[in-house]
C-alpha positions as CSV (number, residue, x, y, z in Angstrom):
1,X,0.0,0.0,0.0
2,X,1.4,3.4,-0.9
3,X,1.8,6.0,1.8
4,X,-0.4,8.6,0.0
5,X,-3.3,6.1,-0.3
6,X,-6.1,6.3,2.3
7,X,-5.6,3.8,5.0
8,X,-8.3,1.3,5.9
9,X,-6.6,0.1,9.0
10,X,-7.6,-3.1,10.9
11,X,-11.1,-2.2,12.0
12,X,-12.8,-4.4,9.5
13,X,-10.8,-7.5,10.5
14,X,-12.0,-10.1,13.1
15,X,-10.2,-11.0,16.3
16,X,-10.5,-14.7,17.2
17,X,-9.2,-16.1,20.5
18,X,-9.6,-19.3,22.4
19,X,-11.8,-18.7,25.4
20,X,-9.0,-20.1,27.5
21,X,-6.8,-17.2,26.3
22,X,-9.6,-14.7,26.9
23,X,-9.8,-15.9,30.5
24,X,-6.1,-15.9,31.1
25,X,-4.7,-13.5,33.8
26,X,-2.7,-10.6,32.5
27,X,-2.4,-6.9,32.6
28,X,-1.5,-4.8,29.6
29,X,-1.8,-1.1,28.7
30,X,-4.4,0.1,26.2
31,X,-1.7,0.5,23.5
32,X,-0.2,-2.9,24.1
33,X,-3.6,-4.6,23.9
34,X,-4.4,-2.7,20.7
35,X,-1.2,-3.8,19.1
36,X,-1.8,-7.4,20.0
37,X,-5.4,-7.3,18.7
38,X,-4.2,-5.7,15.4
39,X,-1.8,-8.7,15.0
40,X,-4.3,-11.3,16.1
41,X,-6.8,-10.0,13.6
42,X,-4.3,-10.9,10.9
43,X,-4.1,-14.5,11.9
44,X,-5.9,-17.0,9.7
45,X,-8.0,-18.8,12.4
46,X,-8.9,-21.7,10.1
47,X,-5.2,-22.8,9.8
48,X,-3.2,-24.5,12.4
49,X,-0.4,-22.6,14.2
50,X,2.2,-24.8,12.4
51,X,0.9,-23.9,9.0
52,X,1.2,-20.1,9.4
53,X,4.1,-17.8,10.2
54,X,2.7,-16.1,13.3
55,X,4.8,-13.0,12.4
56,X,2.7,-9.9,11.9
57,X,3.4,-6.3,11.0
58,X,1.6,-3.1,12.2
59,X,2.4,0.2,10.6
60,X,1.9,3.5,12.4
61,X,-0.3,4.7,9.6
62,X,-2.6,1.7,9.8
63,X,-2.7,1.9,13.6
64,X,-3.7,5.5,13.4
65,X,-6.4,4.7,10.8
66,X,-7.8,2.0,13.2
67,X,-7.6,4.1,16.3
68,X,-8.2,7.8,15.4
69,X,-7.9,8.9,19.0
70,X,-4.2,8.1,18.9
71,X,-1.4,10.6,19.5
72,X,0.2,12.6,16.6
73,X,2.1,10.5,14.2
74,X,5.6,11.3,15.4
75,X,4.8,10.7,19.1
76,X,2.8,7.7,18.2
77,X,5.7,5.9,16.6
78,X,7.8,6.4,19.7
79,X,4.9,5.2,21.9
80,X,4.4,2.1,19.7
81,X,8.1,1.3,19.7
82,X,8.1,1.5,23.5
83,X,5.0,-0.6,23.7
84,X,6.5,-3.5,21.6
85,X,9.6,-3.4,23.8
86,X,7.4,-3.9,26.9
87,X,5.4,-6.6,25.1
88,X,8.6,-8.6,24.7
89,X,8.7,-8.9,28.6
90,X,4.9,-9.5,29.1
91,X,3.4,-12.8,30.0
92,X,0.0,-14.2,31.0
93,X,-1.1,-17.0,33.4
94,X,-3.1,-19.8,32.0
95,X,-5.1,-21.9,34.6
96,X,-6.1,-25.5,34.5
97,X,-7.5,-26.4,37.9
98,X,-4.7,-25.8,40.3
99,X,-2.1,-25.8,37.6
100,X,-0.8,-22.3,36.6
101,X,1.4,-21.9,33.5
102,X,3.1,-18.6,32.7
103,X,3.4,-18.0,29.0
104,X,5.0,-15.1,27.1
105,X,2.9,-13.4,24.5
106,X,5.7,-12.9,21.9
107,X,9.1,-14.5,21.2
108,X,10.5,-11.6,19.2
109,X,9.7,-8.0,18.4
110,X,11.1,-5.8,15.6
111,X,10.8,-2.1,14.9
112,X,12.3,-0.2,12.0
113,X,13.5,3.3,12.7
114,X,12.4,5.7,10.0
115,X,9.9,3.4,8.3
116,X,7.1,3.5,10.8
117,X,6.3,-0.2,11.4
118,X,6.7,-2.8,14.1
119,X,6.5,-6.6,13.9
120,X,5.4,-9.1,16.6
121,X,6.1,-12.8,16.5
122,X,3.7,-14.8,18.7
123,X,5.3,-17.4,21.0
124,X,4.9,-21.0,20.0
125,X,2.7,-21.6,23.1
126,X,0.3,-18.7,22.4
127,X,-0.1,-19.3,18.7
128,X,-2.4,-22.4,19.0
129,X,-4.9,-20.4,21.0
130,X,-5.4,-18.1,18.1
131,X,-7.0,-20.7,15.8
132,X,-10.6,-22.0,15.9
133,X,-9.7,-25.6,15.2
134,X,-11.4,-27.7,17.9
135,X,-11.8,-25.0,20.5
136,X,-14.4,-22.8,22.0
137,X,-13.6,-19.3,20.9
138,X,-14.6,-15.6,21.2
139,X,-14.7,-13.4,18.1
140,X,-15.3,-9.7,17.4
141,X,-14.4,-7.0,15.0
142,X,-11.5,-4.7,15.9
143,X,-13.8,-1.7,15.2
144,X,-15.9,-2.8,18.2
145,X,-13.1,-1.9,20.6
146,X,-11.5,0.9,18.6
147,X,-13.2,3.6,20.8
148,X,-12.3,2.0,24.1
149,X,-9.5,4.0,25.8
150,X,-9.4,2.2,29.1
151,X,-7.3,-1.0,29.2
152,X,-9.9,-2.5,31.6
153,X,-12.7,-1.7,29.2
154,X,-11.0,-3.7,26.5
155,X,-10.4,-6.7,28.8
156,X,-14.0,-6.7,30.2
157,X,-15.4,-6.3,26.7
158,X,-13.5,-9.5,25.6
159,X,-14.7,-11.4,28.7
160,X,-18.3,-10.3,28.1
161,X,-18.2,-11.4,24.4
162,X,-18.0,-15.0,25.6
163,X,-21.6,-14.6,26.9
164,X,-23.4,-13.0,24.0
165,X,-25.8,-15.9,23.8
166,X,-26.8,-16.0,27.5
167,X,-26.7,-12.2,28.0
168,X,-25.1,-12.4,31.4
169,X,-21.8,-13.2,33.1
170,X,-21.5,-13.9,36.8
171,X,-18.0,-14.1,38.4
172,X,-16.5,-14.2,41.9
173,X,-15.0,-10.8,42.8
174,X,-11.7,-12.6,43.7
175,X,-11.6,-14.2,40.3
176,X,-12.4,-10.9,38.6
177,X,-9.5,-9.2,40.4
178,X,-7.1,-12.1,39.5
179,X,-8.1,-12.2,35.8
180,X,-7.5,-8.5,35.3
181,X,-4.6,-8.5,37.8
182,X,-6.1,-5.5,39.5
183,X,-3.9,-3.5,42.0
184,X,-7.0,-2.6,44.1
185,X,-8.2,-4.5,47.2
186,X,-11.3,-2.5,48.2
187,X,-14.5,-3.0,46.2
188,X,-15.1,0.7,46.3
189,X,-11.9,1.3,44.3
190,X,-12.6,-1.6,41.9
191,X,-16.0,-0.2,41.2
192,X,-14.9,3.4,40.7
193,X,-11.7,2.8,38.8
194,X,-12.5,-0.3,36.8
195,X,-16.2,-1.3,36.6
196,X,-17.9,2.1,36.3
197,X,-15.4,3.2,33.7
198,X,-15.7,0.0,31.7
199,X,-19.5,-0.1,31.8
200,X,-19.8,3.5,30.7
201,X,-17.2,3.2,27.9
202,X,-18.5,-0.1,26.5
203,X,-22.1,1.1,26.6
204,X,-21.3,4.3,24.7
205,X,-18.4,3.4,22.5
206,X,-19.1,-0.2,21.4
207,X,-22.1,-2.3,20.2
208,X,-22.9,-3.6,23.6
209,X,-25.1,-2.2,26.4
210,X,-23.8,-3.3,29.8
211,X,-24.8,-3.1,33.4
212,X,-23.1,-4.6,36.5
213,X,-24.7,-5.6,39.8
214,X,-22.7,-6.5,42.9
215,X,-23.9,-9.5,44.8
216,X,-23.2,-9.5,48.6
217,X,-22.4,-12.3,50.9
218,X,-23.2,-10.9,54.3
219,X,-22.0,-7.3,54.2
220,X,-19.2,-7.8,51.7
221,X,-19.4,-8.0,47.9
222,X,-18.6,-11.5,46.8
223,X,-19.7,-11.7,43.2
224,X,-20.4,-9.5,40.2
225,X,-23.2,-10.0,37.7
226,X,-22.7,-8.4,34.3
227,X,-25.7,-8.2,32.0
228,X,-25.2,-7.4,28.3
229,X,-27.3,-6.9,25.2
230,X,-26.7,-5.7,21.7
231,X,-27.0,-1.9,21.2
232,X,-29.8,-1.5,18.7
233,X,-28.0,1.5,17.3
234,X,-24.9,-0.5,16.8
235,X,-22.7,2.6,17.4
236,X,-18.9,2.7,17.4
237,X,-17.8,6.1,18.8
238,X,-14.2,7.3,18.7
């Protein structure tokens, strides 16, 4: 694609993830999540991990076209370069009963000074969770999260998309904290800094309408019940 052509970005592409990967415990910034999602959207989910390269490029121009709320082009390249360097150190925790496995997202990152692009190479352990072959999965368009600026909003949106058919998700507060690797102990802080922000953003800037009801055990909040439904207006606000 020539630089003077209008960029379409990644918004029209579909992100597909194994539900196990969606439920993994990890904490990433908004920019880190967006970069990962742009790369995951380029994966062919109908091919096995062994039959595709798992190396994906994101240009600053295409990123900007996908997320118009981004910083100016010069600062954005610097921010993206810093983000891919952090992603090289990032990992997640995958749970199977009492077994916890720590897995790195990527095995290599590349950025090219002066040409405005970065590349991520997914780790061999993560790549199989990006195909749909024989797994329960969650799928959504990149444009559905393009307006979400909070890292917690993106994570909660992904988690909720697993329950489109039932229209609700109920989760222990302790599990919720662990999945999002929240630094907050008090429910009041979790509600104010995470839940309220995410519910408001998702409901106004995606195609879902979301509410969250705390469920108490005695005087303390023990569980959360999220209820979701498609937004009849289907809006995507930047």
